[in-house]
C-alpha positions in Angstrom: -41.1 83.0 11.5 -43.1 82.9 8.2 -46.8 83.3 8.7 -49.5 81.7 6.5 -53.1 82.7 6.5 -53.9 80.0 9.0 -50.9 80.7 11.3 -47.2 79.8 11.4 -45.7 77.8 8.5 -45.5 74.2 9.7 -42.4 73.5 7.6 -40.5 76.4 9.0 -41.5 75.4 12.5 -40.3 71.8 11.8 -37.0 73.1 10.5 -36.5 75.3 13.5 -37.3 72.5 15.9 -34.8 70.2 14.1 -32.2 73.1 14.2 -32.0 73.0 10.4 -33.6 76.5 9.8 -31.3 78.6 7.6 -31.0 81.9 9.5 -30.4 83.9 6.3 -32.4 82.3 3.4 -32.4 85.7 1.6 -28.6 85.2 1.0 -29.2 82.2 -1.3 -28.8 83.7 -4.8 -28.0 80.6 -6.9 -30.3 80.9 -9.9 -30.8 77.1 -10.4 -31.7 76.7 -6.7 -34.2 79.6 -6.8 -35.8 78.5 -10.1 -37.2 75.3 -8.6 -40.1 75.0 -6.1 -38.4 71.8 -4.9 -35.6 73.7 -3.3 -36.2 75.7 -0.1 -33.7 78.3 1.0 -35.0 78.0 4.6 -33.7 74.4 4.8 -30.0 74.7 5.8 -29.3 71.1 5.1 -30.6 71.2 1.6 -28.8 74.5 0.9 -25.5 73.1 2.1 -25.9 69.9 0.2 -26.7 71.7 -3.0 -23.7 74.0 -2.4 -21.4 71.0 -2.2 -23.0 69.3 -5.2 -22.5 72.5 -7.2 -18.8 72.2 -6.7 -18.3 68.5 -6.8 -20.7 67.6 -9.6 -21.0 70.9 -11.3 -17.4 72.0 -11.2 -18.1 75.5 -9.8 -15.3 77.2 -7.9 -15.7 76.9 -4.1 -15.7 80.7 -3.6 -18.4 81.2 -6.2 -20.6 78.4 -4.9 -20.2 79.4 -1.2 -21.3 83.0 -2.1 -24.2 81.9 -4.2 -25.6 79.8 -1.3 -25.0 82.4 1.4 -22.0 80.7 3.1 -18.3 81.2 3.6 -15.5 79.1 2.1 -14.8 77.5 5.6 -18.5 76.6 5.8 -18.3 75.0 2.4 -15.4 72.9 3.5 -17.1 71.9 6.7 -20.2 70.8 4.8 -18.2 68.9 2.2 -16.3 67.1 5.0 -19.6 66.2 6.7 -20.9 64.7 3.5 -17.8 62.5 3.0 -18.8 58.8 3.3 -17.7 57.1 6.5 -15.8 54.5 4.5 -13.4 57.2 3.1 -11.2 56.9 6.2 -8.3 54.5 5.8 -8.9 51.0 7.1 -6.6 49.7 9.8 -3.9 47.5 8.2 -2.9 45.8 11.4 -4.9 44.6 14.4 -4.8 46.7 17.6 -2.9 45.8 20.8 -3.6 42.5 22.3 -4.4 42.0 26.0 -2.5 39.3 27.7 
């Protein structure tokens, strides 16, 4: 856990408690991500979101984006699927069975 002069880093503790702490933040090498203080490689949710955005909005190849954010291709596809809107599933075209 990262230590500050006054003790443990509260953000890192909160991420760990929420089970959102990236176990390998040092593997994030995307230059745009690392150039901004807004982004935090310790935040797994933010890292995965930005990885998916890099592909979907930025046009980066999946393999390249996954490597730059410290994840595998299967992890990219899992994150992309998790970010799909709930309304993307096909609507039922007919009512379900009726009880008599």
